C-alpha positions as CSV (number, residue, x, y, z in Angstrom):
1,W,-8.7,-2.2,4.9
2,Y,-8.3,-2.0,1.1
3,D,-10.0,0.0,-1.6
4,V,-9.9,0.4,-5.5
5,I,-10.5,3.9,-6.7
6,P,-11.3,4.8,-10.5
7,L,-9.4,7.8,-11.3
8,P,-9.4,10.2,-14.2
9,G,-7.4,9.1,-17.3
10,Q,-8.3,5.5,-17.1
11,R,-6.1,5.1,-14.0
12,T,-6.8,3.2,-10.9
13,G,-5.9,4.1,-7.3
14,V,-5.3,1.3,-4.9
15,V,-4.8,1.4,-1.2
16,T,-4.4,-1.0,1.7
17,G,-3.7,-0.3,5.3
18,D,-3.9,-1.5,8.9
19,C,-4.3,0.4,12.2
20,V,-3.3,-0.3,15.7
21,G,-5.9,-2.0,17.9
22,R,-8.9,-4.3,17.5
23,G,-12.6,-4.3,17.5
24,L,-15.0,-1.6,16.9
25,P,-12.6,1.3,17.7
26,A,-10.1,0.0,15.1
27,A,-12.8,-0.6,12.6
28,A,-14.0,3.0,13.1
29,I,-10.5,4.3,12.5
30,M,-10.0,2.2,9.4
31,G,-13.5,3.3,7.9
32,Q,-12.5,6.9,8.3
33,L,-9.0,6.5,6.7
34,R,-10.5,4.3,3.9
35,S,-13.0,7.1,3.0
36,A,-10.3,9.8,3.4
37,S,-7.9,7.9,1.0
38,Q,-10.5,7.9,-1.8
39,A,-10.9,11.8,-1.5
40,V,-7.2,12.3,-1.4
41,L,-6.3,10.1,-4.3
42,L,-8.8,11.9,-6.4
43,R,-7.3,15.3,-5.9
44,A,-3.5,14.6,-5.1
45,P,-1.0,14.6,-8.0
46,G,0.5,11.4,-6.8
47,P,0.6,8.8,-3.9
48,A,3.2,10.5,-1.8
49,E,1.0,13.7,-1.8
50,A,-2.0,11.6,-0.9
51,L,-0.2,9.9,2.1
52,T,1.0,13.4,3.2
53,D,-2.7,14.6,3.3
54,L,-3.5,11.5,5.1
55,D,-0.8,12.1,7.7
56,T,-2.6,15.4,8.5
57,F,-6.0,13.7,8.6
58,A,-4.8,10.6,10.8
59,S,-3.1,13.0,13.2
60,R,-6.5,14.5,14.0
61,I,-8.1,11.1,14.6
62,P,-7.5,9.8,18.2
63,G,-5.8,6.3,17.8
64,A,-4.9,6.6,14.1
65,E,-1.3,7.3,14.8
66,C,1.0,4.5,13.6
67,T,-1.5,3.4,10.9
68,S,0.3,1.7,8.2
69,M,-0.7,2.2,4.6
70,F,0.3,1.6,1.1
71,G,-1.1,3.8,-1.8
72,A,-0.6,3.5,-5.5
73,I,-1.8,4.8,-8.9
74,I,-1.9,2.1,-11.6
75,D,-1.7,3.6,-15.1
76,P,-2.4,0.9,-17.8
77,A,-1.6,3.3,-20.6
78,S,2.1,3.5,-19.5
79,G,2.1,0.0,-17.8
80,T,3.3,1.4,-14.5
81,V,2.4,1.6,-11.0
82,T,3.5,4.8,-9.0
83,Y,3.4,4.2,-5.2
84,S,4.3,5.3,-1.7
85,C,4.3,3.3,1.5
86,A,3.7,4.5,5.1
87,G,5.2,1.8,7.3
88,H,3.1,-1.1,5.5
89,P,4.6,-4.3,4.3
90,P,5.7,-4.1,0.6
91,P,3.6,-5.4,-2.1
92,V,4.9,-8.2,-4.4
93,L,5.0,-7.9,-8.1
94,V,5.2,-11.2,-9.9
95,T,5.8,-11.3,-13.6
96,A,4.0,-13.9,-15.9
97,A,7.3,-15.8,-16.0
98,G,7.2,-16.2,-12.1
99,E,9.9,-13.7,-11.3
100,Y,9.1,-11.5,-8.4
101,H,10.3,-8.4,-6.6
102,L,9.0,-6.2,-3.9
103,L,7.9,-2.7,-4.3
104,D,9.9,-1.3,-1.5
105,Q,11.6,1.8,-2.9
106,A,9.3,4.4,-1.4
107,R,9.1,3.4,2.3
108,S,8.7,5.7,5.3
109,L,7.0,5.9,8.7
110,P,3.5,5.0,9.3
111,L,0.8,7.7,9.3
112,A,1.0,10.7,11.7
113,M,4.5,9.7,12.6
114,L,6.7,11.8,10.2
115,P,8.6,14.8,11.6
116,A,7.3,18.1,10.3
117,D,10.3,18.6,7.9
118,W,10.2,15.2,6.2
119,E,8.5,14.5,3.0
120,R,7.1,11.2,1.6
121,S,8.7,9.8,-1.4
122,Q,7.2,7.8,-4.3
123,A,8.6,5.4,-6.9
124,T,7.4,4.0,-10.1
125,A,7.6,0.4,-11.3
126,V,6.9,-1.2,-14.7
127,L,4.1,-3.6,-14.7
128,P,4.9,-6.0,-17.4
129,P,1.9,-7.6,-19.4
130,G,0.4,-10.6,-17.5
131,S,2.0,-9.6,-14.2
132,T,0.3,-9.7,-10.7
133,L,0.5,-7.1,-8.1
134,M,-0.3,-8.6,-4.6
135,L,-1.2,-6.0,-1.8
136,Y,-1.7,-7.6,1.7
137,T,-1.6,-6.7,5.3
138,D,0.7,-8.0,7.9
139,G,-1.7,-10.7,9.1
140,L,-1.0,-12.7,5.8
141,V,2.7,-13.0,6.4
142,E,3.3,-12.4,10.2
143,R,4.0,-15.6,12.2
144,R,5.3,-15.9,15.9
145,N,8.8,-16.7,16.2
146,Q,9.5,-16.0,12.4
147,P,11.1,-13.0,11.0
148,L,8.6,-10.8,9.0
149,D,10.9,-11.1,5.9
150,K,10.6,-14.7,5.9
151,G,6.8,-14.6,5.8
152,I,6.9,-12.0,2.9
153,D,9.3,-14.2,1.0
154,A,7.0,-17.2,1.5
155,A,4.0,-15.3,0.2
156,A,6.0,-14.0,-2.7
157,V,7.3,-17.6,-3.7
158,A,3.7,-19.1,-3.4
159,L,2.4,-16.4,-5.7
160,A,5.3,-16.8,-8.2
161,E,4.8,-20.6,-8.2
162,H,1.2,-20.0,-9.6
163,A,2.1,-17.0,-12.1
164,Q,1.1,-19.0,-15.1
165,D,-2.2,-20.4,-13.6
166,H,-4.2,-17.3,-14.8
């Protein structure tokens, strides 16, 4: 699932996630987590706190354990994205010049899997003018008999090759 949430101060919350399973049971879990992510991003001071709240929520939903999620707040006034990641593949940030890097500085375990004494972290990256931020789930980059990193790199390269197309 994914969502875009308008936040106070002209900021925008973005989330993407994926849960274990298939069919209606997985869709029901994702629907609950998507709705909850809107609520927590509206009240949490940052993405790390939002994911921490979702840890508690996910731990109360049978089958929601091990859900991966990326949550971020984009602030156009400061030209930044502040993010936290719960076991999800890292987004790709591509500049207008076609340079790219992964937003992989605030990674931790999937939802409802952190030990009680751990805290989620968050990081902030600059969003240069004309840049593209690609969020995705593992289905885009995962291939049998190929390391996940190779698929992530291939997606990043493809996006970077078309950076000047928009």
